[in-house]
C-alpha positions, 0 to 999 in steps of 0.5 A: 744817841751819838750826840757826837754828830750833833749841831751845836743847836741841837745841843743847846735845844736839848739842854733846854728841854731837859732832854740830856737827863738820860741820853747824853753819852759822850764815849764812856762818859754819860752828863745827866742834869741835876734837877731833884732833891734826891740828886742835889743831895747826892752832888753834896756828898760827892762835893765833900768827899772830893774837895776833902780828897783834893783840896786840904792840901791846898787850902786846909781843913777848915777853909774846905769844910767852911766852903762846902757849908758855904758853895756846896751844900744841898741849900747852897747848891739848891740857890745856886740852881734857883739863880740860873746854874745848872748842875750836871753829875758825870757818870763814867761807865754808869758809875758817878765820876763827878759832877760840874756846873755852869751859868750863863752870863751872856757873852761868856758861859760861867764854868762855876765847878768841875770835879772829877773824883779822884779814882776816875782822874787820868781816864780822860772824863776831864777833856770829854767834860770839856768837850761836851760844854765846849760844844753844848753852849753857844757862848763865845767865851767860856770862864772859869776861876781856879786856885793858884795853887791848884797846879794840876787842874790849872795844867789840865785847864792850859791843856784843853785850851783855857789861859789865864787872864786875869788873878782875882782874891775873894773875901769869902768871910769868916778869915777866908780868901779865895786866891784865883786865877781867872781862865777863859776859852775862846769858844768861836 
């Protein structure tokens, strides 16, 4: 199925019916909804690998371990899905390349997570994922938060037309904070 020719309403219908399980293909990148305990466990394992590669130099190993347990453990992901977050695997040529998570907040679609494993970066996977998100959801604004010291990710989001609109410091417990920029894309 070539989804590049489908309208937003068709994308939305397929998403609501969970018909993207094995059918969503955008060039060589595929997206599969995370909807069972095995998939949740796999996302948690992938998160551990990606976070330890990418975030230790930015926020340190102790905060990475704390945040993985608090936000990316099997139980945390299961809870987030129960609260309305949708998790998706990103596949590159049938290999797990990363994952993303979104939550519909009415006017805004909150892009909670977008992570690509290190050896898949620079291949256009992030851009294809953003194109998928932009065309699959009808929310007029897509919003995300990104660590202020995560310069590569900030540059990527700016390249795909996100703008910094605010900053936020959030106490996440155990003496740690998230010091982030709030970025938005007008999806109109």
